[in-house]
C-alpha positions in Angstrom: -61.6 -43.2 38.4 -61.5 -47.0 39.0 -64.5 -49.1 38.5 -65.6 -51.1 41.6 -68.3 -53.6 42.0 -70.5 -50.8 43.3 -69.9 -48.4 40.4 -70.5 -49.7 36.9 -69.9 -47.8 33.6 -72.8 -47.4 31.3 -72.7 -47.6 27.5 -72.1 -43.8 27.3 -69.0 -43.8 29.4 -70.3 -42.2 32.6 -70.6 -43.8 36.0 -74.0 -44.9 37.0 -75.3 -46.3 40.3 -77.9 -48.6 38.6 -78.3 -50.5 35.3 -80.4 -48.5 32.8 -83.9 -49.9 32.1 -84.8 -51.2 28.6 -86.9 -48.1 28.2 -83.9 -45.8 28.9 -81.8 -47.8 26.4 -84.6 -47.6 23.9 -84.7 -43.8 24.3 -81.0 -43.5 23.9 -80.8 -45.5 20.7 -84.0 -44.4 19.0 -83.2 -42.6 15.7 -79.4 -43.3 15.9 -77.9 -44.2 12.6 -74.6 -45.0 14.1 -72.5 -43.3 11.4 -70.0 -45.1 9.2 -68.9 -47.3 12.2 -72.5 -48.3 13.2 -73.2 -52.0 13.3 -75.5 -54.7 14.4 -74.7 -58.4 14.8 -76.8 -61.5 15.4 -74.9 -64.4 17.0 -76.8 -67.6 16.3 -74.4 -70.2 17.8 -75.3 -73.9 17.9 -74.5 -74.1 21.6 -76.9 -71.3 22.3 -79.6 -72.9 20.2 -79.6 -75.8 22.6 -79.9 -73.4 25.5 -82.8 -71.6 23.9 -81.4 -68.1 23.2 -79.7 -65.9 20.6 -77.4 -62.9 21.1 -77.8 -59.5 19.4 -75.4 -56.6 19.6 -76.1 -53.1 18.2 -74.7 -49.6 18.2 -77.6 -48.0 16.4 -81.4 -47.7 16.2 -81.8 -51.5 15.7 -81.4 -51.7 19.5 -84.5 -49.6 20.0 -86.5 -51.5 17.4 -85.6 -54.8 19.0 -86.9 -53.6 22.3 -90.1 -52.4 20.7 -90.6 -55.7 18.8 -89.6 -58.3 21.5 -88.7 -56.5 24.7 -90.5 -59.0 26.8 -88.3 -61.8 25.3 -85.0 -60.1 26.3 -83.6 -62.3 29.0 -80.6 -60.0 29.9 -78.6 -57.2 28.5 -75.1 -55.8 29.0 -72.6 -53.3 27.5 -69.5 -54.7 25.9 -68.1 -51.3 25.1 -68.9 -47.6 25.2 -70.8 -47.8 21.9 -73.5 -50.5 22.0 -75.7 -52.9 23.9 -75.8 -56.7 23.8 -79.1 -58.5 24.3 -79.7 -62.1 25.2 -83.0 -62.9 23.6 -85.3 -66.0 24.0 -85.1 -68.0 20.9 -88.9 -68.1 20.6 -88.8 -64.5 19.5 -86.2 -65.2 16.8 -87.2 -66.3 13.3 -83.8 -67.4 12.2 -80.9 -65.8 10.4 -82.2 -67.0 7.0 -85.2 -64.6 7.4 -82.9 -61.6 7.1 -82.7 -62.2 3.3 -85.2 -61.7 0.5 -86.0 -64.4 -2.0 -84.4 -63.5 -5.3 -85.0 -64.9 -8.8 -82.3 -63.3 -10.9 -79.6 -60.9 -9.8 
């Protein structure tokens, strides 16, 4: 079946007539470990900093957690493939990539 502008494929590979809500996406990803291929990415590009947003892509439960933590800051979302979801998030909800790491004294 060919995609037309009236029929969009969702992240799970089936044809849908409307874009899923954030709540539907949250339910789908809640508790998903993603298996050995599961991944999450933060794209913190300098050009996007000037525009005031950050991108996050995930194929696992991180997507549900992000919706819980800052769903009201999600500006838009889309599906790049049949595995995960990509969020465009207002930069005000983002602490910075450096906050993903713990302070360490000695390794």
